[in-house]
VEXMI-441098 format. One record per atom (N, C-alpha, C): residue number from 1; atom name; x, y, z. Coordinates in steps of 0.001 Angstrom, whole numbers, plus 500000, padded with zeros to 6 digits. Layout:
BEGIN
ROFI  num  atomo    east   north      up
ROFI  NUM     CA       X       Y       Z
...
This chain:
BEGIN
ROFI  num  atomo    east   north      up
ROFI    1      N  500837  498828  500000
ROFI    1     CA  500000  500000  500000
ROFI    1      C  500889  501245  500000
ROFI    2      N  500514  502209  499175
ROFI    2     CA  501282  503437  499069
ROFI    2      C  500382  504618  499442
ROFI    3      N  500932  505501  500215
ROFI    3     CA  500175  506675  500617
ROFI    3      C  500859  507905  500047
ROFI    4      N  500075  508730  499350
ROFI    4     CA  500601  509959  498763
ROFI    4      C  499827  511131  499337
ROFI    5      N  500537  512163  499725
ROFI    5     CA  499918  513361  500285
ROFI    5      C  500271  514553  499418
ROFI    6      N  499247  515351  499087
ROFI    6     CA  499447  516588  498342
ROFI    6      C  499069  517759  499237
ROFI    7      N  499915  518713  499353
ROFI    7     CA  499622  519954  500066
ROFI    7      C  499409  521046  499035
ROFI    8      N  498254  521672  499085
ROFI    8     CA  497928  522730  498139
ROFI    8      C  497805  524033  498907
ROFI    9      N  498539  525025  498468
ROFI    9     CA  498512  526330  499108
ROFI    9      C  497686  527268  498234
ROFI   10      N  496434  527510  498657
ROFI   10     CA  495560  528404  497896
ROFI   10      C  494559  529057  498840
ROFI   11      N  493953  530102  498354
ROFI   11     CA  492940  530799  499135
ROFI   11      C  491607  530058  498988
ROFI   12      N  490652  530312  499877
ROFI   12     CA  489333  529695  499713
ROFI   12      C  488690  530050  498367
ROFI   13      N  488881  531281  497897
ROFI   13     CA  488318  531691  496604
ROFI   13      C  488946  530886  495466
ROFI   14      N  490255  530665  495533
ROFI   14     CA  490934  529874  494499
ROFI   14      C  490458  528427  494526
ROFI   15      N  490238  527872  495706
ROFI   15     CA  489748  526494  495814
ROFI   15      C  488343  526370  495238
ROFI   16      N  487463  527334  495543
ROFI   16     CA  486107  527305  494984
ROFI   16      C  486146  527382  493468
ROFI   17      N  486990  528258  492926
ROFI   17     CA  487093  528399  491474
ROFI   17      C  487625  527112  490849
ROFI   18      N  488585  526479  491481
ROFI   18     CA  489154  525234  490949
ROFI   18      C  488106  524128  490866
ROFI   19      N  487254  524032  491893
ROFI   19     CA  486229  522995  491910
ROFI   19      C  484942  523419  491205
ROFI   20      N  484910  524633  490677
ROFI   20     CA  483749  525102  489935
ROFI   20      C  482591  525539  490807
ROFI   21      N  482874  525850  492057
ROFI   21     CA  481825  526310  492964
ROFI   21      C  481597  527806  492785
ROFI   22      N  480394  528280  493057
ROFI   22     CA  480107  529708  492859
ROFI   22      C  480785  530584  493911
ROFI   23      N  481008  531825  493525
ROFI   23     CA  481560  532814  494455
ROFI   23      C  480404  533357  495283
ROFI   24      N  480373  533030  496563
ROFI   24     CA  479275  533429  497442
ROFI   24      C  479592  534693  498243
ROFI   25      N  480730  535302  497996
ROFI   25     CA  481131  536480  498754
ROFI   25      C  480131  537624  498636
ROFI   26      N  479601  537948  497436
ROFI   26     CA  478621  539045  497361
ROFI   26      C  477356  538767  498188
ROFI   27      N  476898  537528  498170
ROFI   27     CA  475709  537167  498957
ROFI   27      C  476028  537276  500448
ROFI   28      N  477190  536789  500827
ROFI   28     CA  477601  536866  502229
ROFI   28      C  477705  538321  502681
ROFI   29      N  478289  539173  501854
ROFI   29     CA  478404  540590  502204
ROFI   29      C  477024  541216  502391
ROFI   30      N  476068  540863  501516
ROFI   30     CA  474721  541409  501596
ROFI   30      C  474039  540972  502893
ROFI   31      N  474176  539696  503246
ROFI   31     CA  473550  539174  504460
ROFI   31      C  474156  539829  505700
ROFI   32      N  475476  539937  505730
ROFI   32     CA  476145  540538  506889
ROFI   32      C  475752  542004  507037
ROFI   33      N  475727  542743  505939
ROFI   33     CA  475360  544167  506043
ROFI   33      C  473904  544322  506486
ROFI   34      N  473029  543432  506028
ROFI   34     CA  471629  543472  506449
ROFI   34      C  471510  543170  507939
ROFI   35      N  472254  542183  508413
ROFI   35     CA  472219  541839  509837
ROFI   35      C  472763  542977  510698
ROFI   36      N  473818  543628  510229
ROFI   36     CA  474385  544754  510973
ROFI   36      C  473369  545885  511058
ROFI   37      N  472708  546199  509933
ROFI   37     CA  471719  547267  509916
ROFI   37      C  470545  546955  510841
ROFI   38      N  470042  545709  510787
ROFI   38     CA  468923  545325  511655
ROFI   38      C  469330  545352  513120
ROFI   39      N  470560  544955  513412
ROFI   39     CA  471047  544992  514787
ROFI   39      C  471119  546425  515295
ROFI   40      N  471604  547335  514448
ROFI   40     CA  471666  548747  514839
ROFI   40      C  470270  549303  515099
ROFI   41      N  469306  548927  514252
ROFI   41     CA  467940  549415  514405
ROFI   41      C  467282  548892  515679
ROFI   42      N  467661  547684  516095
ROFI   42     CA  467008  547043  517243
ROFI   42      C  467910  546951  518453
ROFI   43      N  468939  547771  518509
ROFI   43     CA  469901  547693  519609
ROFI   43      C  469251  547900  520959
ROFI   44      N  468287  548814  521044
ROFI   44     CA  467623  549047  522325
ROFI   44      C  466846  547821  522782
ROFI   45      N  466222  547111  521846
ROFI   45     CA  465480  545901  522182
ROFI   45      C  466422  544773  522588
ROFI   46      N  467549  544650  521880
ROFI   46     CA  468491  543573  522173
ROFI   46      C  469163  543730  523524
ROFI   47      N  469343  544977  523961
ROFI   47     CA  470026  545204  525235
ROFI   47      C  469077  545169  526429
ROFI   48      N  467777  545146  526181
ROFI   48     CA  466783  545112  527254
ROFI   48      C  466064  543760  527227
ROFI   49      N  466372  542859  528154
ROFI   49     CA  465773  541521  528123
ROFI   49      C  464248  541526  528132
ROFI   50      N  463645  542430  528896
ROFI   50     CA  462189  542483  528971
ROFI   50      C  461598  542835  527600
ROFI   51      N  462159  543844  526951
ROFI   51     CA  461675  544248  525625
ROFI   51      C  461932  543137  524605
ROFI   52      N  463072  542456  524728
ROFI   52     CA  463396  541363  523808
ROFI   52      C  462342  540263  523883
ROFI   53      N  462014  539818  525111
ROFI   53     CA  461050  538725  525269
ROFI   53      C  459639  539156  524891
ROFI   54      N  459277  540399  525206
ROFI   54     CA  457951  540881  524802
ROFI   54      C  457817  540865  523287
ROFI   55      N  458865  541294  522600
ROFI   55     CA  458833  541296  521141
ROFI   55      C  458837  539874  520591
ROFI   56      N  459638  538990  521184
ROFI   56     CA  459702  537603  520713
ROFI   56      C  458355  536906  520884
ROFI   57      N  457692  537149  521995
ROFI   57     CA  456407  536510  522249
ROFI   57      C  455301  537120  521384
ROFI   58      N  455423  538399  521052
ROFI   58     CA  454397  539081  520255
ROFI   58      C  454436  538670  518786
ROFI   59      N  455589  538188  518302
ROFI   59     CA  455705  537848  516883
ROFI   59      C  454966  536574  516534
ROFI   60      N  454644  535773  517533
ROFI   60     CA  453956  534513  517265
ROFI   60      C  454907  533388  516890
ROFI   61      N  456194  533706  516741
ROFI   61     CA  457160  532685  516377
ROFI   61      C  457561  531850  517580
ROFI   62      N  457262  532302  518751
ROFI   62     CA  457625  531537  519930
ROFI   62      C  456647  531827  521041
ROFI   63      N  456557  530899  521942
ROFI   63     CA  455766  531148  523133
ROFI   63      C  456489  530510  524302
ROFI   64      N  456055  530816  525479
ROFI   64     CA  456773  530355  526666
ROFI   64      C  456786  528838  526770
ROFI   65      N  455683  528199  526415
ROFI   65     CA  455628  526735  526492
ROFI   65      C  456642  526102  525534
ROFI   66      N  456731  526622  524325
ROFI   66     CA  457704  526098  523360
ROFI   66      C  459124  526314  523877
ROFI   67      N  459382  527468  524495
ROFI   67     CA  460699  527744  525054
ROFI   67      C  461019  526771  526184
ROFI   68      N  460044  526521  527048
ROFI   68     CA  460255  525592  528152
ROFI   68      C  460518  524179  527627
ROFI   69      N  459773  523760  526609
ROFI   69     CA  459989  522429  526027
ROFI   69      C  461373  522312  525414
ROFI   70      N  461814  523372  524705
ROFI   70     CA  463138  523368  524107
ROFI   70      C  464212  523293  525193
ROFI   71      N  464044  524061  526258
ROFI   71     CA  465007  524065  527353
ROFI   71      C  465049  522691  528030
ROFI   72      N  463874  522081  528269
ROFI   72     CA  463816  520759  528898
ROFI   72      C  464475  519708  528022
ROFI   73      N  464253  519793  526711
ROFI   73     CA  464877  518830  525793
ROFI   73      C  466395  518982  525812
ROFI   74      N  466873  520215  525881
ROFI   74     CA  468310  520448  525961
ROFI   74      C  468902  519908  527241
ROFI   75      N  468192  520101  528355
ROFI   75     CA  468659  519574  529640
ROFI   75      C  468692  518049  529625
ROFI   76      N  467643  517442  529049
ROFI   76     CA  467586  515991  528989
ROFI   76      C  468711  515433  528127
ROFI   77      N  468962  516079  526982
ROFI   77     CA  470008  515629  526083
ROFI   77      C  471405  515761  526712
ROFI   78      N  471563  516759  527581
ROFI   78     CA  472867  516975  528210
ROFI   78      C  473055  516107  529460
ROFI   79      N  472028  515349  529810
ROFI   79     CA  472137  514495  530979
ROFI   79      C  471602  515115  532237
ROFI   80      N  471087  516339  532117
ROFI   80     CA  470509  517017  533276
ROFI   80      C  469115  516487  533556
ROFI   81      N  468596  516813  534682
ROFI   81     CA  467277  516352  535071
ROFI   81      C  466230  517366  534631
ROFI   82      N  465130  516866  534033
ROFI   82     CA  464046  517767  533654
ROFI   82      C  462877  517622  534604
ROFI   83      N  463106  516969  535758
ROFI   83     CA  462051  516790  536755
ROFI   83      C  461984  518010  537654
ROFI   84      N  460796  518357  538062
ROFI   84     CA  460612  519531  538919
ROFI   84      C  460605  519143  540364
């Protein structure tokens, strides 16, 4: 049995181009700039836990029961006790 190792010194962009993968940098830049802008707009909400939870619960995307179930599942998976 013969083992051969190749070390290639290239940038991630060069590797993507070599394998024919698309350049995702423009999309990544757009997503990051959008996240930065949204974070700046909501900085007061993010720094205030009460306002954060009120907004999270008002959106309908989460509720306290779902949060408790998620937390209990995480505790159970980590070996912690979910008994009260």
